[in-house]
N, C-alpha and C positions, 0 to 999 in steps of 0.2 A: 596374526592378530590384526584385526581391522583397527586402524588408528583414526579417530575423529579429532580434528583440531578446530576448536571454536575460536574464531578470530574476533578481535575487537573491531567495532565499526568505525570507519574513518569519517563518515558523514556527520556534520554537526547536528545536534538534537536527536540523533538516532540512539535511543536507549533500549531498544528491544533486543531480544536474543531468542534463538530458536530452540534452545535446550535449557531446561531448568536443572538445578542441582539434583533434584529428585530423579529426573530423567537420566541424568548422567550416571547416577548411582545404579540405576537399572541396567544401563548399557554395560557398565563395568562388571556387574554381577553376571552378565551374559558373556563375558570374555572380551569385551572391547576395551581398547585403550583410549582414554579421553584426556586431551590437553585443552585447557582454557586459558586464553590470554587475559592478562590484566586489562582493565578498562577504566577510563576516567569518567565514562558517562553511562555505562550499562546500569539498568534499573535493579538488577539482581546482584547482590554483593559478591565479589570475587571470593571473599572468605567463605561463603556458603559452598562454593564449588570445591575449595580446598578441604573443607570439612567433610565433603562427600567422598573425598579420595582422589579428585582429579589432579593431574599434574598442572602446575601453573607456569605459564610462560610470559615473557614481557610483551607489552603492547606492540602490535604490528610486527611481531617476529615471525609470522607465518611464512614470509618470503624465504626464510632459511629452514623451514620445517623439513623433516625427512621426505624424500621423494614419494614414499608410499602413503603419506598422510593425506586424508581427505579434508580439505579446508572448508569449513562450514561457517558461512556468514549470511547476512540478509541483503543489505543494500550494496551499492556499487563499490568497486575497489578504487584505490587511489589512481587517478588518471595520469600516470607517469609514463605510459607507453611500454613498460617492460614486458617481455614475453612471460606468459603464464604456463608454468611447467606442471603444476599440480592438477589434480581433480578438484573442482570447486563446486560446492552446493551454494546457490545464491539466487536472487532475482536478477537475471541478466538484462531484461528488457531489450532483447537483441534480435527477435525473430519477426518483427512487424515492420521492418523498413526504417527503424529509428537510426539516424546518422551515428549516434554514439554506439549503437549496437554493432555496427560494422567494425568500428575500431576495436571494440572488445573482442569480437570473434577473431579478428586478425591477430590479436595478442595471443589468443589460445592456439591458433594455427602455428604461429612462430615458435611458441614454447612447447608445442606438442602436448598441451594440457587438454582437459575436458571440462565442459560446463554441464552440470546437471541442474537445469533451471527449475526453481521451486514452483514457478507458475505452470510448468509442464509435467509435474508429478501427478499422474492421473491413473484412475482405476481402469478396468477393462471397458467401461462404458464411456470413458473420456471425461469423467468428472474429477476435478482436482481433489486430492486427498487431504490437503491442508491449506488453509488460507487465513489471512488476517481480515477477511472481508467484513465480518460483523462490526469489528471495532473501527475499521476504516469508514464504514457507513455512519456509525455513531458519531465519530469525531468530525467527519466531513459535514454532516448536518449541523453540528454545533458551530463549526467555523462559518458556515453559510449564514446561520442565524446571527453570529457576531457581525458579519458584513452588513446584514440588513439593519441590525441595531445601530451600527455606526452611521448608516445612511440617514436614519431618522434624526440624527443630530448633525446632518450635513457634513459628515466626515467620511474618510476612508478607513476601514478597519486597521487597527494597529497590530503590533506583534502578538503572536500566540505563544503558548508555553505548554509544557507538560504538566499533568496533574497527578497528585498522589493516588486518586481514585476517581471513578465516574461520579460519585456523589459530590466531590469537590467541584467538578465541572458543572454539574447540574445546579448546584447552589449559586455559583457565580452567574450563570445565565438567568436564573430565576430572579436574582436581585436586579439585574439589568432590565428585565422585562417589567418588573413591578415598578421600577423608576420611570418607565415609559408611560405607564397608565394602562388603559384597556386595549389599546391597539395591538393586534396580533397579525402576523403575516399568514398567507396561505402558501402551501407547497405542493408541488407535483413531483412524485418519485417515479422514475422509469427503472425497471428492474426490481420492483418492490417485493417480489417473491423470493429473490436470492438472498444470500448472506449479507451482502453489502446493503441492499435495500431494506432488509429487516432491521439492521442496525440504525439506518437513517430514520426509518419509521418509528422505532422505539424512542429515539431522541426527540423527534417531533411530537410524539404523543406525550412524553414527559413534560414538554414545554407548552402544551396546549396549542400547538400549531395545527390548524385544520389541513389535512393532508389528503391529496388524491393519489391513489396507488395504481400505477400502470405496470403491466408486464407484457409478455409476448402477444397475448390476445389483443390488447389495446394498440399495439404498434405494428400489427401484421400488415396493415394497409401500405406501409412504407412512407407515409406522410403525404403532404405536409401536416403539421400538428399545431394548429392555431391555439389549442387549449394550453400549450406551454406558455404562451404569452399572457394568458389570463390569470396566472398565478404570480405571486410576489417572488417566490423562490423556486428554481428548478434544480433537481438533484439527479444527475446522471450516474446510475449505479451499474451500468453494463460495460463489459470490456469491448473495445473497438476490435472489429473483425470484418472480413469481407462480407458485404451485404448488410452491414449495420445501417439503418436509416439515419438521415441527418435530422436531429431534433432541434438544433439551434443554428439555422443558416446565417450567413453573414448579414443578410437583410434585417435580421432581428434588431440590430443596433438602431436603426431609424424607423422601425415599425411602431405603430401605436400598440402600447402594451402596459400591463401592470408589472410585468417581469422586471426586476431590478438586480437580482442575484442569480448567477449560474454557479452551482456547486458541481464541478466535474470531478466527482469522487473517483471515477475510474482513471482519470488523469493520464491521458496518453496523447497530448496534442501533437507529438511528433509522428504519430501514426498516420498513414495515408487514409485510414478508415475512421478517423475520429469523427464522432457525430456532433461535435461542437465546433462550429466554424467561425466563431467570433474572437478567437485568441490563438496564439501560436507558441506559448511558452508556459511552463509551470510557474506557480507562485511559491513563496517561501514562508518560513515561520516568521521572519522579520517583516515581510511585506506580503501578507496572505491574500490581499485583494488586488487584482489588476483591473483598473478602470479602463474599460474599452470604449465607453461612450459617456458623454457628459450630460446631454439634454435630449431625452430623459436619461437618467443615470443607469448605467449597466456595469456591474462588477462581476468578474469571474474569479473564483477561488479554486485552485487546483494544486494542492500540496500532495506530493507523491509518497510521503511517509506518515500519513495521518495517524495510523494506530500508535505511533510513538508518543502522541499526546497523552495516551493512557498506557504507558509502556509495561507496567506490571501485569495488568489484566490481559492485554493483548498478547504478551509473551507467553503467559501461562496457558491461554487458550490455544494458541498456535502450536506450542510445544507438545501439548497433550494430543493434538490431532496428528502431529508428525512422528511422534516417538515410535509407534508400531512399525513405521516404515524405515526409520533409522535402524531399528533392530534387524532389518534385512540387508544392511549394507555389506554384509559378508558375501552376498550374491549381487553385487552392484550392477551387473549387466543383465539381470533378470527383473521381471515385474515392473514396478513403477520406475525404477532406476533405468532399466533397459529401454523403456518407452521414452524417458527423458533423453537418453543418449541418442536415440534415433532422431529426435528433433535437432540436436546439436550437429549430428553428422549431415543431415539434410542442409542445415544452414551454412555449413563450412565446406560442402562438397563443390 
């Protein structure tokens, strides 16, 4: 019997989960064993999993889970250096040269465990089978707009929070824009045809932000891209990879520009291939804006768990995409899981 162990997230503000109670019930009906840890911050109540028939375990008890359990989480594990002996499903952020990624992979090698990275679950055409992209784009555009709004009051954006729904977020933003008067920013989205870009565009449209949408055709020249500087807000919605053009070079800080907010929604400053060269670290919920230049002002926002601002909607969306593939975990070395394992073996060989 395949045993899926849904762990609690250790990261502050991480309220998402990759399996809903309804999905867990379907897995158990198909013969899977499902254990769900208690959580002090998960947006979906533990009681709903218990009602669906899941076994309930104490928070962070996955370290003592049976050896054959597949540990399923989303974000990073506690950084305590302990060897990892289980098979883990999670976002590892470990295959693009990230310094923290090497440490994580070394823990897997020491413990003889395996990482099935959610970013590398792909179909035969190389497309990801499940992603939080839409809600990352939606929330990332919202935070970028918050940064711009703060600048209009000669401030740096303050802490952000989770919202019960997208409507609650939209209402708060609309109130802030109305208080400002008729002034509205312009935005340029790169990667506008993808999931992330679509979410960002929808938020901008809802807020009346005039938006230029670029994708592969508009960036095929490889740059430079002076049009970026002509917009108030720039939203990067493509993943860093070899060959990615530089959209915001370091010279942007001192260049003549309208640009005052960079929303790096893809958020991978540690990658050698990052297309945003004006910052070197992610931002946080408590401090969402990193001011990288004062005159003229330039803020970068790059929060790497943006969909957790809308945890219920993003969890339900992601879980629905992933469930058909969780149903194949009984053949974990085939299909999407086999392809993900190949990435891990390459990275650790």
